[in-house]
C-alpha positions as CSV (number, residue, x, y, z in Angstrom):
1,M,-114.0,-33.7,46.1
2,A,-111.4,-34.9,43.5
3,K,-108.7,-32.8,45.1
4,S,-109.5,-34.4,48.5
5,D,-109.4,-37.9,46.9
6,L,-106.1,-37.2,45.3
7,S,-104.7,-35.8,48.5
8,L,-105.8,-39.0,50.3
9,L,-104.3,-41.2,47.6
10,V,-100.9,-39.4,47.8
11,E,-100.9,-39.7,51.6
12,K,-101.7,-43.4,51.4
13,T,-99.1,-44.1,48.7
14,Y,-96.5,-42.1,50.7
15,K,-97.2,-44.1,53.9
16,E,-97.0,-47.4,51.9
17,M,-93.6,-46.3,50.5
18,L,-92.3,-45.6,54.0
19,Q,-93.6,-49.0,55.1
20,Y,-91.7,-50.8,52.3
21,R,-88.5,-48.9,53.1
22,T,-88.8,-49.8,56.7
23,E,-89.4,-53.4,55.7
24,Y,-86.4,-53.4,53.4
25,E,-84.2,-52.1,56.2
26,A,-85.5,-54.6,58.7
27,L,-84.9,-57.5,56.4
28,S,-81.2,-56.6,56.3
29,S,-80.7,-58.3,59.6
30,S,-82.6,-61.4,58.4
31,L,-80.4,-61.5,55.4
32,A,-77.2,-61.3,57.5
33,L,-78.5,-64.0,59.8
34,A,-79.3,-66.2,56.9
35,R,-75.8,-65.8,55.4
36,E,-74.2,-66.6,58.8
37,N,-76.5,-69.6,59.2
38,L,-75.5,-70.9,55.8
39,R,-71.8,-70.4,56.5
40,L,-72.1,-72.3,59.8
41,R,-74.0,-75.1,58.3
42,E,-71.5,-75.5,55.5
43,L,-68.7,-75.6,58.1
44,A,-70.6,-78.2,60.2
45,F,-71.2,-80.3,57.1
46,K,-67.5,-80.3,56.2
47,E,-66.7,-81.4,59.7
48,G,-69.4,-84.2,59.6
49,L,-71.6,-82.5,62.1
50,A,-74.4,-81.6,59.8
51,T,-76.2,-83.2,56.9
52,S,-76.6,-82.0,53.3
53,V,-80.3,-81.4,54.2
54,D,-79.1,-78.9,56.8
55,V,-77.1,-77.0,54.2
56,V,-79.9,-77.1,51.7
57,D,-82.3,-75.7,54.3
58,A,-79.9,-72.9,55.1
59,Q,-79.6,-72.1,51.4
60,M,-83.3,-72.0,51.0
61,F,-83.6,-69.7,54.1
62,L,-81.1,-67.4,52.5
63,T,-82.9,-67.4,49.2
64,G,-86.2,-66.7,51.0
65,A,-84.6,-63.7,52.8
66,K,-83.1,-62.4,49.6
67,T,-86.5,-62.7,47.8
68,K,-88.4,-60.9,50.6
69,R,-85.8,-58.1,50.6
70,L,-86.0,-57.7,46.8
71,N,-89.8,-57.7,46.9
72,A,-89.7,-55.0,49.5
73,I,-87.4,-52.8,47.5
74,Y,-89.4,-53.4,44.3
75,N,-92.6,-52.3,46.1
76,Y,-90.7,-49.3,47.5
77,V,-89.6,-48.2,44.0
78,Q,-93.1,-48.8,42.7
79,K,-94.6,-46.5,45.3
80,I,-92.0,-43.8,44.5
81,S,-93.0,-44.0,40.8
82,Q,-96.7,-43.8,41.7
83,L,-95.9,-40.7,43.8
84,A,-94.1,-39.2,40.9
85,V,-97.0,-39.8,38.5
86,L,-99.6,-38.5,41.1
87,S,-97.6,-35.3,41.6
88,G,-97.4,-34.7,37.8
89,K,-93.6,-34.9,38.0
90,S,-93.1,-38.3,36.4
91,E,-90.0,-37.0,34.6
92,L,-88.3,-36.8,38.1
93,F,-88.5,-40.6,38.2
94,F,-88.6,-41.7,34.6
95,G,-86.5,-38.8,33.1
């Protein structure tokens, strides 16, 4: 029973790890889009075609994209460490 429960926990943790890795990779395009949006808003502001609010909104969008991506990689690393502990090989991660 305990062996089955442990096996299920390892499988669940592994799937979550893969999900966070996929999320991190997917957020790369959002981050690139946010950077380009900010660049364009700053150019438009310099030319008088956008307001400072537009620039601040673009900065906030970029910060949000960075935060989401950092959260995804944090969760990914956390799941890797959990897998290391569950496998009894925590020195592979923490060593």
